[in-house]
Every structure is written in C-alpha cells, then in structure tokens.
C-alpha positions in Angstrom: 90.1 89.3 93.4 92.5 88.2 95.9 92.7 89.5 99.4 94.6 88.8 102.8 92.3 88.4 106.2 93.4 87.2 109.4 91.8 86.6 112.8 92.8 86.0 116.5 91.3 83.7 118.8 92.1 83.7 122.5 92.0 79.8 123.1 93.0 80.2 127.3 90.1 82.2 127.1 87.4 80.7 124.7 86.8 84.1 122.7 88.0 86.1 120.3 90.7 88.3 120.9 89.7 92.0 120.7 91.7 94.8 120.7 95.1 93.2 119.6 97.4 95.2 117.5 98.4 93.8 114.1 101.0 94.7 111.8 101.1 93.6 108.2 105.1 93.9 106.6 106.4 93.4 103.1 109.1 91.0 104.1 112.6 90.9 102.4 116.0 93.0 103.2 114.1 96.3 103.7 110.9 95.6 105.8 108.5 97.7 105.2 104.8 98.4 106.9 102.4 98.0 105.0 99.0 98.2 107.4 98.1 97.9 111.2 94.8 97.8 113.0 93.1 96.2 116.0 91.0 93.5 115.8 87.3 94.1 117.0 84.9 91.9 119.0 85.4 89.2 116.9 89.0 89.0 116.8 89.3 89.9 113.1 90.3 93.5 111.2 87.6 95.7 110.1 88.7 95.0 106.6 91.0 93.0 104.5 94.7 93.9 105.1 95.2 93.9 101.5 93.2 93.4 98.4 92.8 94.0 94.7 95.9 96.0 93.2 97.5 96.4 96.5 97.9 92.5 96.9 100.6 91.1 95.0 103.0 87.9 95.0 105.7 87.8 97.4 106.8 87.5 100.9 104.5 88.7 104.0 105.1 88.9 107.9 102.2 89.5 110.0 103.1 90.4 113.7 100.6 90.3 116.3 101.4 92.2 119.7 100.5 89.3 121.8 102.3 90.4 124.8 100.1 93.4 125.1 97.1 91.9 124.7 97.4 89.4 127.5 98.8 92.1 130.0 96.0 94.1 128.9 93.7 91.0 129.9 95.0 90.0 133.5 98.0 87.8 132.4 100.5 90.1 133.7 104.2 90.4 132.7 105.7 88.0 135.5 103.3 85.3 133.5 104.0 86.0 130.4 105.9 84.2 127.7 105.0 85.6 124.4 105.3 89.2 123.3 105.2 89.3 119.6 104.2 86.4 117.3 105.8 87.1 113.9 104.1 85.2 111.0 106.0 85.1 107.9 104.3 83.4 104.7 104.2 83.6 101.0 101.7 85.0 98.3 102.0 82.6 95.1 98.4 83.9 94.0 97.4 87.3 94.2 94.2 86.1 92.8 93.5 83.7 95.8 92.1 84.3 99.1 95.0 83.9 102.0 93.1 84.1 105.3 96.1 83.4 108.3 94.6 82.9 111.6 95.7 82.6 114.9 95.0 80.4 117.7 96.6 81.8 120.8 97.4 81.4 124.2 99.6 82.9 126.4 102.6 79.9 126.0 101.9 78.9 122.8 100.0 79.7 119.6 98.9 77.7 115.9 98.3 79.6 112.6 97.7 77.7 109.6 96.1 79.0 105.8 92.4 79.0 106.4 89.7 79.8 103.9 
C-alpha cells in the first residue's frame, strides 16, 4: 500500500524542525487542502499525510511554514528570507511510498524524493 510522508531537518541548527506547520494540497486549477499537521520532536508528522485509498495519482503541493518556524526559534523577521516553502510534485504510482524530506535553513532549502 502506498503512502506519502515527509520530515524537516533544520540544517542551520543541526536538528529536526519541531513544531512546523505543514499543509498538503491537491494541486490543479482549484487547489484544495487535504491535510495539515505540526512536526513532532523528530521533525516528522505522527502519521502519513496520505495512504491507502486516499493516496491517488496526481499533482500535490506540500507547503512548509518555514518563516513562522524560524521566527518562533529566534530567527527574527528582520533576518528572514524564506517564508512558505512550496514543493509541487507528481505521484504516478500510488502503490509506492513517496517520502518528501525538506532540508532547511533560513536562507535556502533542498528536497528530493526519499524512501
């Protein structure tokens, strides 16, 4: 059974990003919110964003609320570059595991399809 998971690592602090709001949207002409949650102490959500019959082929967007996270953790607004990080991706095989990690600092990020 396929599923969609994510996690966030704060590379500027060298630790998981705890307490970051993440929203999952179905992308398309009419963007629709499917899920949202806060990362735990390990920078992960407590359950998959989507799995089973809810996980279908199509385009999705993960929106990471990085600006709020960095402000709350001492990286004030005057120093902030990133606000929301939006990653748009395609699911072609809903029977597979799609893991979309975010490696994040206040000034840049990296992502990839993990396992």
